[in-house]
N, C-alpha and C positions, 0 to 999 in steps of 0.2 A: 119403550122401545116403540120407532115407529117402523121397524121393520113388523111387518102382517102374518106371521111366524101359522103355517098350516099342523108345522110333525119334526118332531125333535127328534132323533135319535141316537144312544151312545152304547160304543160300548169295546170293550178290551178284546182282544186276541195275543194269548199269549205261545210260544213256546221250550215247551219242553225236553223237549229233543230232535235230533238233528242228523242226520246220517249215522244213526243209529247211538250218538253220545249225548245224555245225558247233559242241559244246560242248569245251569244252576250259580245263581239263582235263573230264573224262567227270559227269557226275554221278552214284553213286555210294552205292544204298543196300543191306545188310547184315539176314537176316531169319532169325534160328535159331528154329527148332519143337521141342519136346518134347511125348512123346505119353508122357501118364504113367497111372496107376490111382486113378481115383477111388476114395478113402477109404473116402467115404463115397454110393456111390452104391447107389440105393434104400434109404435109411430115410434121415430126418428126425434130425439133434444141431446140437445147439443149439450147444456148443462147435468151431467152427470150427477151431480154433488151430494145429490139425496140416496143418489145408491154408495158412496166414499161415507156415505156418515153411517147406514145400514153395517155396512163394513164394522168399520171401528165397536158398535152395539158388539154383532155378532165373533168381534175377537174376543170380547172378551167375556160373555157370555156360555161360545166352543171351548172358550181357553181356560174355564175355568170349568167346566164341566169335568173338561181332558184329567183335567188334576186332578177332579173329585175322583172319580173311575176308577185310577192306576194306587189313586190313595196314599199319596205321596205329598211330602210338604215338594211345593212351587220350587225350590228350587233345584230338588232332585229329580225337575224334567235335561232331558240332557237331549232331545234331537223334535225336531216342528216340523210341522210342512202345510200348506192349506190348496186347498181348489175349489175349483166354482166351477156347474153346471148348469146353462140357464138352456131351458124349454127352446122349442123353437118359434116361437113367438118374441125371441127375442132377438140381442146378438152377441157379439162375444163381447163388446165395449163392458155391456153391460157386468157382465165376471170379470174384468178387467176393475171396472168405477171395485167396485166391489173389493176386493183381494186386495188391490193394492198402494194406492195413499193411506191409505188407514186402517189397515185389517190390524197390520206390524204396530202398531203400541205399544194396544192392546192385550196382546198376544203375546209381547216379552214381558210386559207386566203381570202375568196369569203366568208365566215359567220363572221370576224371578231374576232376569236379565231375556241376552239376547243379543247376541253383538255379532253374529253374524247377520244375512239375509235369511229371510225366513221362505224354501223353495216351494215353488207355486207352479199347480196347472191348468187350463182353461179349455173349455170347449161347452159343443152345444152338444144338445142331448134330444129323449126322451123318455118315458117312464121304465122303469127296469135295465138303460144304459150303467157298462160299468164307468168309475169316477177314480183316475188312481190320483191319491195325497203324494207327490214326491218326498223323502226326507234330508233332512240335513242335521247337521252337528248343531245346536244352535248357540251357540259361542263361536266356534272352529269350522270353517268353512274345511280345513282340510285333516280334522279326521275321518277320513276312508272308511273306516268301520262304524260309520254314521249313514250311511250315503245305500240308503231305502227307498220304501212307498209299501203304499197301504193305498188297499182297493175296496173303494163302496160303490153299494151299490144297495136300493127303496126301488120296489115289482110296482114303488103311482109313481116314483117324481123323479125330474119332477114334471111338469106337464106344463101346456104349451106356454102358456104366464105367468110359469112359476121360474124360481133359480134351486138350484140345491146347492149349498155351503156348506165346506167341509174344511173340520180343525185335525190336524193329530199331535198327538207328542207320545211319544216313548220318553222310559224312563231306565234306558241304555241302548245299546247299539245290533247289528245282526250276530244273528247264535253262527258261533264260531267264525269272528271277523279273522284274516292273515291273507293279505293284502295288501298289509303292510302302513307306510305313513307316521302323521304323528295318532296319538292316540288321545283316550278322552284323561287318562289322569296327568297327562303332558301339558293338553289344552291350557291355553292363558287367556282367552278369550277378551282382550282389548281390544283389535286390530278387526274381526271378522271371519279372519283367517285362520293364527293359531292362533 
C-alpha cells in the first residue's frame, strides 16, 4: 500500500428500537476510517495522481473492512458512502483526489455491484472534529429509504499533515422508513437511478 496509514478504526452501529418501536432485524451501519499522512501537506502540487491511487487502495481496504464488520456477504450490502477530512496543512482538493476518480470502483467490488453514485462529503478540519458520511442505496439512487448518513470522529485525527478517510456500508435502510418512493425490493440497479 502506498498510503502511510497511522490508524484504522472500524465500528458498527445498530438500531434496535426507534420511537418506542422494535426494529427487526436491527438496522446496521458499518464505518471504516483510515488516518493517513498527506504527502502534499503544506505545498501546492499540480498532479494529484498519487492521492487518486491512494483512494483506490483505501476504497478496497475500507470497503472490505465494513463488509467484514457487518458479517455479511458482499452482495448483501444495501447502501454506501464515503468522506474525507484534510488537516490544516492540506487543501480540500486533496480530499477530492482521494474520493472521486478511483475510490469508487474498488468499493463497488467490495459490495459486488453499485450502479449508483457513491455519496460523498469532504471538508477541512482538525483532531476530534465530526465528519459526516452520507449514505445512499448502492444500486438505485431513487430508493429514499436509504438516504441517510453516519457521523465519525476520532479524538486525535486528522492532525495538520493528515487526511482522515471514511467509508460506510449498510445492510439496510433507515429505521421505520415511510416517505414513499422506490423500495429496495423494487430496485433494478441498471441505470443507477431505479
